[in-house]
N, C-alpha and C positions, 0 to 999 in steps of 0.2 A: 359750126366750126368753133373750137374752143380757143379763147384768148384769155390769158391771165387766169383768174380764179373761176370765171364762169364760162359761158359759151353763148350760142345763139341757136334759135330754132328757125327753120325755114317753113313758113306756113303758106299754104295755098288755100284760099278760101273757096267755098263751094261755088261753082259756076265761073270761077276765074282761072285763067291759064298762067297768070303771073304770081310768083312767089315773093313774099317779103320776109326779110330777116328781122327777127325780134331778139334782142340780146337778153340774157338772163344771168343772174348771180346763182340762183338755185332753180331747178326744174323739178316739179312734182307731177308725176303721171297718175291721174286718177280717172282712167277712161271708163271704169265700170264694166258691166257685162250686158249681154243682149239675150233676149228670149225670143221664142217664136211668136209670142202674143204681147201686144203693147201695153196691156194694163198692169202686168207684173213689174215691168220697168218702163219708164217713160220713153216713147218713140222720139225720133228726131223731129216729128211734127209738133210734139207737145213742148213748145219752147218757153211757155210761161204758165202760171197757175191757172189762168182762165181756160187755156186750151186743155190743160191736164184735167180740169174739172169736167169739161165736155166729154172726154174719154171715159172718166169714172161714171158719169151720169148714164152714158150709152151702155156701158157694161152692166151697171146695176139694173137697168130696165130689162136687159137681155136675160140676166140671171133670175129676176123676179118672175119672168114669164115662163121659165123653164120648169120641167118636172123631173128631168133626168140629167145627170152630169157624169162626164168621164174626165178623170184627171190623169194625164199621161206624165209619169215621172213621180217616183215616191221618195224624193228627197225632202228636206225640211220645208221648201216652198209648197210642193204638191201636197204633203200631208197636212200642213197647217191650212191650206186653201180648202181641202176636203172637209176638214173639221169645222171651218167657218161656215161652209155651205150647210153642213148638217145642223149646226147650232141654230142657224136662222131659218132653215127649211126642213123641219123634222120628217115631213112626208116624202121628200124627194128621193129618187134612187141615185146613189152615189157609188162610183166604182173607181178604184185607183189601179193603174197598171205600171209596174216597175220592172226594168230590165234585170236588175240584180236579184239575188236570192232572198233578200230581206229589204224592208223599207229602211231608209236612212242608214244604210250599212256603213258608210264612210263617215257618217256625221255623229251618231249617237252611240253610247256605250250599250252593252247588252241589256242592262236593267232598264234603261230608257226605252230601248226598242221593244222590250216585252210590255212595258206600260202602254206605249202608244198602239201596239197591236191589239192589246186587250181593250183599250178604249174604242178603237175603230170597230172591233168585232161587236162590242156591247151596244154600239150605236148604229149597227146594221149598215156598215160600209164595207162593201166587197173589195177584197184586195187580191190582185192577180200578180204574182211575182214571176221572175225569170221569163218575161215576155216583152215583146216589142209591138209597137202600133204603127200602122200606116193608114192614111186616109183613103177610103174607097170611094165614097160618094158624099157630096154636100147637096142636101136636098133643098128645094125651093122654099121650104118653110124655115130654113136655117138650121135644121137638125143635120147630124152627121152619122154616117155608117163608117165604122173604123174596124180594120182587120187587126186582130191580135194573134201573133204567132209566137211560138216558143223560141226563146233567145238561146244563143250559144252558152249563156251562163246558167242554163237550166239546172236545177238541182235533181240529180238522178233519183233522189228519194221522194221527189214531189209526186202527187197523184197524177197518173197519166190522163191525158185528154187529147182531143183531136189536134192536128197540126195547126188548124186555123179556127179562130172564133170570131164571129162578126157581132159587133156591139153597136147598137143604135142609141144615140144620146142627143138631147136637145142642145146641150152645150158641151164642148170639149175644150179643156184647159191643157194646153201643151206646155208643161212645166219642166221638161227634161232638156238636156243638151245645152245648158248654159255655156257660153264661151266669153272669154274676155274681149271687150269691145275695142279691138285694136285695128279694125279693118280700115279706119281712116288715119292710122298712125303708122309711120315707118321709121324705125330707128336705124340709122346708118352706123354700122360698127366700124371699127378701125380698119378692117379688111374690105370694107365696102359692101358687106353682105347685109341682107335684110333681117333684122332681129325678130320680126314677127312672122316671116315666111309668107307674107301677104302683100299684094300691091296696095297702094294707098293714094287716095285723092289729095291728101295732105301729108306732107313729109316733115319729119323732125330730124334734124341733124345734131347729134350729141357729141360735143367735143372730146370728152374724156372717155367715151366708149361705155358699153354696157353689155350684158350677157342675156340672151333670150331665155325663155322658160324651158324647163327640162323637156326632153322628148316624151310624148305620151300625154302631156298637159295641154290644155287649151292655150291659145296664144297669150303671151304676157311676158313678164320679166322676172328673173331671179333676183331676190333681194336678201340682204343680210338681216339679222334681227333688228338692226338700226333702221330698217326700211330703205337703206341706200341700195340702189341697183348695183349688183355685183360688177366690180371693175370701175366703179364711179364713186366719187366723193360727194358731188354736188347734184346728183340726179337721184330722186327718190320715186318710189312707186308704192301705191297702197290700194287696198280694197281687192276687188276681183282680178285686177290686172297684175297683182304681185304674187310671187310664189316664194315662200320662205324656204331657205335651203339648209339651215344648220340645226336640224333636229327639233324644230318648233312646229307644233301642230298647225296645219294650214287650214283655217276655217274661213269659208266664204259667207260671212254674214254681215249685215249692216252694222251691228254692234262692234264686230271685230274691226271694220273699217274706221269706225269712230275712235277706237282705242289707238289704232295705227296712226290716225291723223294727229293725235296728241304727241305721239313719239316723233313724228316728222317734224312738228313745230318745235319741239324741244331740241331736236338735233340740229335743225337749221339755226336756231338761236346760239346753240353751243359752238357750231363751226364758225358763225359770223361774229362770235364774241359779244353777243347781245344778251343781257341778263333778262 
């Protein structure tokens, strides 16, 4: 509930039924994003560096013991991961499956896409585009059988193949389907509606209101180039949870979040009158 220049957030801690109100002068939403696998982004169990190191060590041992890899998702995360595997394991079988017609289609310009496709081909990484994956069997030895089917985005000019392809891989990296991690966050708008469209274990009440992400985007919040949430002066969002609305290219990368954080700090100081 907003009072004066700031507001307050209602926070319900995990395992508790009681909410507490925490006042703020400025609120910055940096919820990040979630993936299907916990080594790409830290899981909620990796609460400190020691536990995060345990996850990394376990994943490294699993990778070192494998001979075949399937990367599901041909965006920047999936492509870089496949390239890292090839660089460290030159004899391994590596395959990328992407639902769109090209790798990194919404991320890289055409010249960059041609370069990365050329590199992948020259390094014997198979690329299957216009296709989707679903897990069929997880074997007792840790390997996976995955069904690959032609997606609705299939290129009519692509070479024909059977409707389903079964791939066996020792390790499967699910790098597609990133979503802004707002499932534990609920913004109460002026009309009382839920800004994320999701229920939440912890609720945040924003006094001066804000606008949810555009339809078709993963959950998050519309922001102006100043990183202020649309409809709000003192609420900011950055990183994967923020969706820029005014003709600015919306890049979901760690570097972009770092640049955005500097803009947030500068604008908070400006509004607060602090040099």
